[in-house]
C-alpha positions in Angstrom: -8.1 20.2 38.7 -5.1 21.9 38.8 -4.5 26.0 38.1 -3.1 25.3 34.4 -4.8 21.7 33.4 -6.7 23.6 30.7 -2.9 24.7 28.6 -2.5 21.1 28.7 -3.5 19.0 25.7 -6.0 16.6 25.7 -4.9 13.2 24.1 -6.5 13.3 20.8 -9.9 10.3 20.4 -9.2 7.7 18.4 -11.1 8.0 15.1 -12.4 4.2 14.6 -14.9 2.7 16.6 -12.9 0.0 18.9 -15.4 -2.1 18.3 -16.0 -2.6 14.7 -12.6 -2.2 13.6 -11.9 -2.0 9.5 -8.5 -1.8 7.3 -9.7 1.3 6.7 -8.4 2.3 10.8 -5.1 0.8 10.3 -2.6 2.8 11.7 1.8 2.2 12.6 1.5 -0.2 15.7 -1.7 -1.8 14.8 -1.7 -5.9 14.6 -3.8 -7.8 12.1 -4.0 -11.6 11.5 -3.9 -12.5 7.9 -2.8 -15.7 6.1 -2.6 -17.4 9.8 0.1 -14.9 10.9 -0.1 -12.2 13.0 1.1 -8.6 11.8 2.2 -5.6 12.7 1.9 -2.1 10.9 5.4 -0.8 11.0 5.2 1.9 8.5 1.7 3.6 6.9 1.4 5.1 3.7 -0.6 7.8 1.7 -2.1 8.2 -2.2 -3.2 11.7 -3.9 -4.4 10.2 -7.1 -6.0 13.2 -7.7 -9.8 14.0 -7.7 -9.8 13.6 -4.4 -8.9 9.6 -4.7 -7.4 8.9 -2.0 -5.4 5.8 -0.6 -3.6 3.9 2.1 -0.3 1.3 2.2 1.4 -0.2 5.2 4.1 -2.2 5.5 3.3 -5.6 7.3 5.3 -7.6 9.9 5.1 -11.2 10.9 8.6 -11.7 12.1 9.5 -14.6 8.9 8.2 -11.9 6.1 7.3 -8.3 5.4 4.9 -7.6 3.0 3.0 -3.9 1.5 -0.8 -3.9 2.4 -2.5 -1.9 0.0 -6.7 -0.1 0.8 -7.9 1.7 -1.8 -11.8 2.6 -1.0 -13.5 4.4 -4.5 -16.8 3.4 -3.4 -15.8 -0.8 -3.0 -13.4 -1.4 -1.0 -9.8 -3.2 -3.0 -7.2 -4.7 -1.1 -3.8 -6.3 -2.6 -0.2 -7.5 -0.3 2.1 -7.4 -2.1 6.2 -8.0 -1.5 9.4 -5.8 -3.3 10.2 -7.7 -5.9 14.0 -6.8 -8.2 12.6 -5.2 -11.9 14.9 -7.1 -13.4 13.1 -9.9 -12.0 10.5 -8.5 -14.8 13.1 -8.3 -17.7 17.0 -7.2 -18.3 15.9 -3.9 -20.1 12.8 -3.1 -18.4 13.7 0.3 -17.1 15.1 1.7 -20.7 12.2 0.3 -21.8 10.0 2.3 -20.2 11.6 5.8 -20.0 11.8 4.8 -24.0 8.1 4.4 -24.6 6.9 6.2 -21.6 5.5 2.8 -20.2 6.1 0.0 -20.1 4.8 -3.1 -21.9 0.9 -4.2 -22.1 1.6 -7.7 -21.1 4.4 -9.5 -18.6 4.9 -13.6 -17.5 7.2 -13.8 -14.1 6.5 -17.3 -12.6 4.3 -18.9 -15.2 1.4 -16.0 -14.2 0.7 -13.7 -16.8 -0.5 -10.1 -16.4 -2.2 -7.5 -17.9 -1.7 -3.3 -17.7 -4.8 -2.1 -16.1 -4.5 0.6 -14.6 -1.8 3.9 -15.0 -1.7 5.9 -12.6 0.4 9.3 -12.0 0.5 11.3 -8.1 1.6 11.8 -5.0 3.2 10.0 -2.0 3.8 10.6 2.0 5.2 8.6 4.5 2.9 9.3 7.1 4.6 7.2 9.6 8.3 9.9 9.0 6.2 12.3 10.9 6.6 15.0 7.0 3.9 16.3 4.5 6.6 16.1 2.0 5.0 14.8 -1.1 6.9 12.9 -4.1 5.7 12.5 -7.2 4.8 9.2 -9.0 3.3 7.8 -11.9 2.3 3.6 -10.9 1.2 1.0 -13.4 -1.1 -1.9 -12.0 -1.6 -5.6 -13.5 -2.9 -7.9 -13.3 -3.7 -11.4 -14.6 -6.7 -12.8 -16.2 -9.5 -14.0 -12.8 -7.5 -10.3 -11.1 -6.6 -12.6 -8.3 -2.7 -11.6 -9.3 -1.7 -7.9 -9.0 1.6 -6.9 -10.1 3.3 -2.8 -10.1 5.6 -1.3 -11.1 6.4 2.6 -10.1 8.5 5.4 -11.0 9.8 7.2 -8.8 12.1 9.5 -10.8 13.4 9.6 -13.9 15.5 5.9 -13.9 14.6 5.4 -9.9 11.6 1.9 -10.4 10.1 -0.6 -8.4 8.1 -3.5 -8.7 6.0 -5.4 -6.1 3.8 -9.2 -6.6 0.9 -10.4 -4.8 -2.9 -11.1 -4.3 -5.7 -9.6 -4.2 -7.7 -9.6 -1.2 -11.1 -10.0 0.3 -11.4 -7.4 4.0 -12.9 -10.6 6.0 -9.1 -12.0 4.9 -7.8 -9.1 7.5 -9.0 -9.7 11.2 -8.5 -9.6 14.8 -7.5 -5.6 13.8 -6.3 -4.2 17.6 -5.5 -0.7 18.2 -1.7 0.4 19.2 -2.7 2.1 21.9 -5.0 -1.1 23.6 
């Protein structure tokens, strides 16, 4: 040990057990298996919904497909895998109607699936992978089909800035072989 070695920063120990990885342990660079494909976590996002309620979202890439893995733990783990869609797929005037009524319709149909409004949440968004702590305001509406298997979300970022995503609710066991970034 050199004279000034004590001044060197120690590498931060991981906050997870590599022998028992969970979707709650994910971070940028991690690898995982889902739907018979291997995926890499490319970006990590955090949501603050108030009342000490946070959720995480990960942009995952399988090489031929990009999805978003959303993980929320409010006593019960809720996981969804979604893909971004053009907001106009939900109707040509969906943005104008949402702005006018200050909320989107209670029911939507997309590709033969009927969705019902389940929750609306105001919160804050942070792009953790950008290394900043800038939080952006948002309003998010979640829709589910009758079986709560399919999910559709609409997010409003500003007065006229909207995006949408559609996908599936999944179980934790559907994500496997999680490998940390520094393995």
